[in-house]
Biopython code that builds the backbone (N, CA, C, O; Angstrom):
import numpy as np
from Bio.PDB.StructureBuilder import StructureBuilder

atoms = [
    (1, "UNK", "N", (13.713, -0.372, -6.492)),
    (1, "UNK", "CA", (12.650, -1.276, -6.879)),
    (1, "UNK", "C", (11.327, -0.668, -6.448)),
    (1, "UNK", "O", (11.205, -0.161, -5.333)),
    (2, "UNK", "N", (10.357, -0.717, -7.313)),
    (2, "UNK", "CA", (9.048, -0.187, -6.988)),
    (2, "UNK", "C", (8.307, -1.129, -6.054)),
    (2, "UNK", "O", (8.583, -2.328, -6.016)),
    (3, "UNK", "N", (7.373, -0.580, -5.306)),
    (3, "UNK", "CA", (6.619, -1.397, -4.351)),
    (3, "UNK", "C", (5.759, -2.427, -5.058)),
    (3, "UNK", "O", (5.585, -3.538, -4.557)),
    (4, "UNK", "N", (5.219, -2.074, -6.217)),
    (4, "UNK", "CA", (4.383, -3.037, -6.952)),
    (4, "UNK", "C", (5.257, -4.180, -7.449)),
    (4, "UNK", "O", (4.836, -5.336, -7.421)),
    (5, "UNK", "N", (6.461, -3.875, -7.902)),
    (5, "UNK", "CA", (7.386, -4.920, -8.327)),
    (5, "UNK", "C", (7.725, -5.818, -7.145)),
    (5, "UNK", "O", (7.754, -7.042, -7.271)),
    (6, "UNK", "N", (7.978, -5.203, -6.007)),
    (6, "UNK", "CA", (8.265, -5.977, -4.800)),
    (6, "UNK", "C", (7.076, -6.839, -4.432)),
    (6, "UNK", "O", (7.233, -7.989, -4.021)),
    (7, "UNK", "N", (5.909, -6.291, -4.576)),
    (7, "UNK", "CA", (4.676, -7.023, -4.269)),
    (7, "UNK", "C", (4.590, -8.287, -5.121)),
    (7, "UNK", "O", (4.247, -9.355, -4.616)),
    (8, "UNK", "N", (4.895, -8.169, -6.385)),
    (8, "UNK", "CA", (4.825, -9.315, -7.287)),
    (8, "UNK", "C", (5.916, -10.341, -7.023)),
    (8, "UNK", "O", (5.712, -11.535, -7.245)),
    (9, "UNK", "N", (7.069, -9.888, -6.553)),
    (9, "UNK", "CA", (8.198, -10.792, -6.352)),
    (9, "UNK", "C", (8.220, -11.429, -4.967)),
    (9, "UNK", "O", (8.590, -12.595, -4.833)),
    (10, "UNK", "N", (7.835, -10.692, -3.950)),
    (10, "UNK", "CA", (8.014, -11.165, -2.583)),
    (10, "UNK", "C", (6.920, -12.109, -2.099)),
    (10, "UNK", "O", (7.188, -13.004, -1.297)),
    (11, "UNK", "N", (5.705, -11.924, -2.570)),
    (11, "UNK", "CA", (4.592, -12.780, -2.186)),
    (11, "UNK", "C", (4.479, -12.951, -0.671)),
    (11, "UNK", "O", (4.977, -13.920, -0.098)),
    (12, "UNK", "N", (3.823, -12.000, -0.052)),
    (12, "UNK", "CA", (3.428, -12.059, 1.358)),
    (12, "UNK", "C", (4.534, -11.766, 2.361)),
    (12, "UNK", "O", (4.322, -11.954, 3.559)),
    (13, "UNK", "N", (5.693, -11.320, 1.929)),
    (13, "UNK", "CA", (6.702, -10.903, 2.902)),
    (13, "UNK", "C", (6.401, -9.465, 3.314)),
    (13, "UNK", "O", (5.864, -8.682, 2.530)),
    (14, "UNK", "N", (6.748, -9.133, 4.533)),
    (14, "UNK", "CA", (6.560, -7.768, 5.023)),
    (14, "UNK", "C", (7.660, -6.871, 4.480)),
    (14, "UNK", "O", (8.824, -7.268, 4.411)),
    (15, "UNK", "N", (7.279, -5.657, 4.096)),
    (15, "UNK", "CA", (8.256, -4.651, 3.687)),
    (15, "UNK", "C", (8.693, -3.918, 4.945)),
    (15, "UNK", "O", (7.854, -3.437, 5.706)),
    (16, "UNK", "N", (9.995, -3.828, 5.168)),
    (16, "UNK", "CA", (10.495, -3.214, 6.398)),
    (16, "UNK", "C", (10.698, -1.714, 6.264)),
    (16, "UNK", "O", (10.397, -0.955, 7.185)),
    (17, "UNK", "N", (11.206, -1.292, 5.120)),
    (17, "UNK", "CA", (11.452, 0.132, 4.914)),
    (17, "UNK", "C", (10.633, 0.613, 3.727)),
    (17, "UNK", "O", (10.733, 0.074, 2.625)),
    (18, "UNK", "N", (9.827, 1.630, 3.971)),
    (18, "UNK", "CA", (8.999, 2.186, 2.906)),
    (18, "UNK", "C", (9.037, 3.706, 2.972)),
    (18, "UNK", "O", (9.254, 4.291, 4.033)),
    (19, "UNK", "N", (8.825, 4.327, 1.835)),
    (19, "UNK", "CA", (8.715, 5.785, 1.789)),
    (19, "UNK", "C", (7.237, 6.124, 1.708)),
    (19, "UNK", "O", (6.540, 5.699, 0.787)),
    (20, "UNK", "N", (6.770, 6.884, 2.672)),
    (20, "UNK", "CA", (5.356, 7.220, 2.758)),
    (20, "UNK", "C", (4.904, 7.974, 1.516)),
    (20, "UNK", "O", (3.792, 7.759, 1.035)),
    (21, "UNK", "N", (5.756, 8.860, 0.987)),
    (21, "UNK", "CA", (5.387, 9.628, -0.213)),
    (21, "UNK", "C", (5.152, 8.692, -1.394)),
    (21, "UNK", "O", (4.212, 8.887, -2.164)),
    (22, "UNK", "N", (5.990, 7.692, -1.535)),
    (22, "UNK", "CA", (5.844, 6.738, -2.628)),
    (22, "UNK", "C", (4.581, 5.898, -2.446)),
    (22, "UNK", "O", (3.874, 5.607, -3.411)),
    (23, "UNK", "N", (4.307, 5.517, -1.209)),
    (23, "UNK", "CA", (3.086, 4.758, -0.936)),
    (23, "UNK", "C", (1.843, 5.579, -1.257)),
    (23, "UNK", "O", (0.897, 5.075, -1.861)),
    (24, "UNK", "N", (1.852, 6.840, -0.852)),
    (24, "UNK", "CA", (0.702, 7.711, -1.151)),
    (24, "UNK", "C", (0.465, 7.790, -2.656)),
    (24, "UNK", "O", (-0.666, 7.653, -3.122)),
    (25, "UNK", "N", (1.529, 8.009, -3.402)),
    (25, "UNK", "CA", (1.411, 8.114, -4.859)),
    (25, "UNK", "C", (0.925, 6.796, -5.455)),
    (25, "UNK", "O", (0.076, 6.791, -6.346)),
    (26, "UNK", "N", (1.454, 5.695, -4.972)),
    (26, "UNK", "CA", (1.046, 4.391, -5.476)),
    (26, "UNK", "C", (-0.391, 4.055, -5.134)),
    (26, "UNK", "O", (-1.125, 3.532, -5.972)),
    (27, "UNK", "N", (-0.800, 4.352, -3.902)),
    (27, "UNK", "CA", (-2.182, 4.107, -3.498)),
    (27, "UNK", "C", (-3.128, 4.964, -4.335)),
    (27, "UNK", "O", (-4.181, 4.495, -4.769)),
    (28, "UNK", "N", (-2.748, 6.221, -4.559)),
    (28, "UNK", "CA", (-3.594, 7.113, -5.362)),
    (28, "UNK", "C", (-3.716, 6.591, -6.789)),
    (28, "UNK", "O", (-4.808, 6.558, -7.356)),
    (29, "UNK", "N", (-2.598, 6.187, -7.358)),
    (29, "UNK", "CA", (-2.600, 5.657, -8.716)),
    (29, "UNK", "C", (-3.447, 4.381, -8.800)),
    (29, "UNK", "O", (-4.244, 4.222, -9.724)),
    (30, "UNK", "N", (-3.276, 3.498, -7.858)),
    (30, "UNK", "CA", (-4.072, 2.260, -7.844)),
    (30, "UNK", "C", (-5.547, 2.574, -7.666)),
    (30, "UNK", "O", (-6.405, 1.928, -8.267)),
    (31, "UNK", "N", (-5.839, 3.567, -6.840)),
    (31, "UNK", "CA", (-7.239, 3.963, -6.622)),
    (31, "UNK", "C", (-7.859, 4.453, -7.928)),
    (31, "UNK", "O", (-8.973, 4.068, -8.282)),
    (32, "UNK", "N", (-7.124, 5.307, -8.635)),
    (32, "UNK", "CA", (-7.627, 5.852, -9.895)),
    (32, "UNK", "C", (-7.856, 4.752, -10.930)),
    (32, "UNK", "O", (-8.734, 4.874, -11.784)),
    (33, "UNK", "N", (-7.074, 3.689, -10.853)),
    (33, "UNK", "CA", (-7.221, 2.569, -11.778)),
    (33, "UNK", "C", (-8.192, 1.510, -11.239)),
    (33, "UNK", "O", (-8.390, 0.464, -11.856)),
    (34, "UNK", "N", (-8.787, 1.797, -10.089)),
    (34, "UNK", "CA", (-9.717, 0.875, -9.430)),
    (34, "UNK", "C", (-9.065, -0.478, -9.129)),
    (34, "UNK", "O", (-9.703, -1.528, -9.201)),
    (35, "UNK", "N", (-7.778, -0.416, -8.791)),
    (35, "UNK", "CA", (-7.012, -1.617, -8.446)),
    (35, "UNK", "C", (-6.940, -1.725, -6.921)),
    (35, "UNK", "O", (-5.887, -1.526, -6.315)),
    (36, "UNK", "N", (-8.074, -2.040, -6.329)),
    (36, "UNK", "CA", (-8.185, -2.059, -4.871)),
    (36, "UNK", "C", (-7.417, -3.222, -4.252)),
    (36, "UNK", "O", (-6.952, -3.127, -3.117)),
    (37, "UNK", "N", (-7.286, -4.299, -4.984)),
    (37, "UNK", "CA", (-6.556, -5.460, -4.474)),
    (37, "UNK", "C", (-5.099, -5.108, -4.170)),
    (37, "UNK", "O", (-4.548, -5.545, -3.159)),
    (38, "UNK", "N", (-4.484, -4.324, -5.041)),
    (38, "UNK", "CA", (-3.092, -3.921, -4.826)),
    (38, "UNK", "C", (-2.970, -3.071, -3.570)),
    (38, "UNK", "O", (-2.026, -3.250, -2.800)),
    (39, "UNK", "N", (-3.897, -2.156, -3.348)),
    (39, "UNK", "CA", (-3.870, -1.308, -2.158)),
    (39, "UNK", "C", (-3.947, -2.164, -0.901)),
    (39, "UNK", "O", (-3.168, -1.971, 0.033)),
    (40, "UNK", "N", (-4.873, -3.101, -0.875)),
    (40, "UNK", "CA", (-5.051, -3.946, 0.308)),
    (40, "UNK", "C", (-3.842, -4.848, 0.515)),
    (40, "UNK", "O", (-3.351, -4.985, 1.636)),
    (41, "UNK", "N", (-3.365, -5.458, -0.550)),
    (41, "UNK", "CA", (-2.218, -6.364, -0.437)),
    (41, "UNK", "C", (-0.984, -5.619, 0.045)),
    (41, "UNK", "O", (-0.290, -6.082, 0.950)),
    (42, "UNK", "N", (-0.710, -4.479, -0.548)),
    (42, "UNK", "CA", (0.446, -3.685, -0.142)),
    (42, "UNK", "C", (0.253, -3.139, 1.268)),
    (42, "UNK", "O", (1.197, -3.111, 2.056)),
    (43, "UNK", "N", (-0.954, -2.709, 1.588)),
    (43, "UNK", "CA", (-1.240, -2.233, 2.938)),
    (43, "UNK", "C", (-0.987, -3.296, 3.990)),
    (43, "UNK", "O", (-0.568, -2.988, 5.106)),
    (44, "UNK", "N", (-1.241, -4.541, 3.636)),
    (44, "UNK", "CA", (-0.987, -5.647, 4.563)),
    (44, "UNK", "C", (0.498, -5.969, 4.696)),
    (44, "UNK", "O", (0.913, -6.614, 5.659)),
    (45, "UNK", "N", (1.303, -5.518, 3.724)),
    (45, "UNK", "CA", (2.737, -5.826, 3.731)),
    (45, "UNK", "C", (3.592, -4.783, 4.442)),
    (45, "UNK", "O", (4.738, -5.059, 4.795)),
    (46, "UNK", "N", (3.048, -3.599, 4.654)),
    (46, "UNK", "CA", (3.837, -2.550, 5.297)),
    (46, "UNK", "C", (3.610, -2.594, 6.807)),
    (46, "UNK", "O", (2.599, -3.130, 7.263)),
    (47, "UNK", "N", (4.539, -2.038, 7.586)),
    (47, "UNK", "CA", (4.327, -2.004, 9.036)),
    (47, "UNK", "C", (3.022, -1.279, 9.376)),
    (47, "UNK", "O", (2.737, -0.213, 8.831)),
    (48, "UNK", "N", (2.251, -1.854, 10.262)),
    (48, "UNK", "CA", (0.929, -1.322, 10.577)),
    (48, "UNK", "C", (0.999, 0.101, 11.128)),
    (48, "UNK", "O", (0.093, 0.896, 10.877)),
    (49, "UNK", "N", (2.048, 0.439, 11.870)),
    (49, "UNK", "CA", (2.137, 1.791, 12.425)),
    (49, "UNK", "C", (2.225, 2.847, 11.330)),
    (49, "UNK", "O", (1.719, 3.955, 11.507)),
    (50, "UNK", "N", (2.856, 2.529, 10.205)),
    (50, "UNK", "CA", (2.940, 3.487, 9.094)),
    (50, "UNK", "C", (1.546, 3.724, 8.529)),
    (50, "UNK", "O", (1.164, 4.860, 8.250)),
    (51, "UNK", "N", (0.809, 2.665, 8.366)),
    (51, "UNK", "CA", (-0.550, 2.766, 7.840)),
    (51, "UNK", "C", (-1.446, 3.562, 8.780)),
    (51, "UNK", "O", (-2.209, 4.421, 8.337)),
    (52, "UNK", "N", (-1.356, 3.281, 10.062)),
    (52, "UNK", "CA", (-2.232, 3.931, 11.036)),
    (52, "UNK", "C", (-1.868, 5.391, 11.295)),
    (52, "UNK", "O", (-2.727, 6.182, 11.685)),
    (53, "UNK", "N", (-0.619, 5.751, 11.085)),
    (53, "UNK", "CA", (-0.171, 7.113, 11.365)),
    (53, "UNK", "C", (-0.374, 8.059, 10.184)),
    (53, "UNK", "O", (-0.211, 9.269, 10.342)),
    (54, "UNK", "N", (-0.718, 7.552, 9.026)),
    (54, "UNK", "CA", (-0.903, 8.406, 7.857)),
    (54, "UNK", "C", (-2.368, 8.351, 7.426)),
    (54, "UNK", "O", (-2.855, 7.307, 6.992)),
    (55, "UNK", "N", (-3.056, 9.468, 7.546)),
    (55, "UNK", "CA", (-4.494, 9.517, 7.264)),
    (55, "UNK", "C", (-4.825, 9.149, 5.821)),
    (55, "UNK", "O", (-5.806, 8.450, 5.568)),
    (56, "UNK", "N", (-4.014, 9.612, 4.877)),
    (56, "UNK", "CA", (-4.271, 9.325, 3.459)),
    (56, "UNK", "C", (-4.154, 7.839, 3.168)),
    (56, "UNK", "O", (-5.032, 7.254, 2.534)),
    (57, "UNK", "N", (-3.070, 7.228, 3.632)),
    (57, "UNK", "CA", (-2.877, 5.800, 3.399)),
    (57, "UNK", "C", (-4.002, 4.993, 4.031)),
    (57, "UNK", "O", (-4.541, 4.071, 3.418)),
    (58, "UNK", "N", (-4.347, 5.349, 5.254)),
    (58, "UNK", "CA", (-5.394, 4.628, 5.974)),
    (58, "UNK", "C", (-6.740, 4.768, 5.269)),
    (58, "UNK", "O", (-7.507, 3.807, 5.204)),
    (59, "UNK", "N", (-7.032, 5.953, 4.742)),
    (59, "UNK", "CA", (-8.285, 6.171, 4.035)),
    (59, "UNK", "C", (-8.368, 5.264, 2.804)),
    (59, "UNK", "O", (-9.357, 4.555, 2.614)),
    (60, "UNK", "N", (-7.320, 5.292, 1.966)),
    (60, "UNK", "CA", (-7.312, 4.445, 0.776)),
    (60, "UNK", "C", (-7.454, 2.968, 1.165)),
    (60, "UNK", "O", (-8.239, 2.235, 0.563)),
    (61, "UNK", "N", (-6.699, 2.546, 2.164)),
    (61, "UNK", "CA", (-6.705, 1.148, 2.589)),
    (61, "UNK", "C", (-8.071, 0.735, 3.119)),
    (61, "UNK", "O", (-8.602, -0.301, 2.718)),
    (62, "UNK", "N", (-8.641, 1.529, 4.011)),
    (62, "UNK", "CA", (-9.942, 1.179, 4.596)),
    (62, "UNK", "C", (-11.040, 1.089, 3.541)),
    (62, "UNK", "O", (-11.845, 0.157, 3.558)),
    (63, "UNK", "N", (-11.075, 2.050, 2.626)),
    (63, "UNK", "CA", (-12.121, 2.056, 1.606)),
    (63, "UNK", "C", (-11.901, 0.903, 0.620)),
    (63, "UNK", "O", (-12.861, 0.265, 0.189)),
    (64, "UNK", "N", (-10.645, 0.637, 0.264)),
    (64, "UNK", "CA", (-10.351, -0.449, -0.680)),
    (64, "UNK", "C", (-10.682, -1.802, -0.071)),
    (64, "UNK", "O", (-11.058, -2.735, -0.781)),
    (65, "UNK", "N", (-10.544, -1.906, 1.231)),
    (65, "UNK", "CA", (-10.789, -3.180, 1.910)),
    (65, "UNK", "C", (-12.276, -3.524, 1.941)),
    (65, "UNK", "O", (-12.632, -4.701, 1.980)),
    (66, "UNK", "N", (-13.139, -2.526, 1.925)),
    (66, "UNK", "CA", (-14.586, -2.789, 2.008)),
    (66, "UNK", "C", (-15.144, -3.297, 0.754)),
    (66, "UNK", "O", (-16.344, -3.561, 0.674)),
]
sb = StructureBuilder()
sb.init_structure("model")
sb.init_model(0)
sb.init_chain("A")
sb.init_seg("    ")
for serial, (resi, resn, name, xyz) in enumerate(atoms, 1):
    if name == "N":
        sb.init_residue(resn, " ", resi, " ")
    sb.init_atom(name, np.array(xyz, "f"), 0.0, 1.0, " ", f" {name:<3s}", serial, name[0])
structure = sb.get_structure()
């Protein structure tokens, strides 16, 4: 199941297991489409340590949040 599909189905539940490579690709794709809401929403659903430990994910998330 894709993370965006999970995002639409789960509504505010935390994702426990994620693949960082898939998140990077998804964040990049959402960024290119100017879909900042998806980046922020998904960023809020993943464990915070994953977000904080990956510079690319954190960059997309921080900029999308502003």
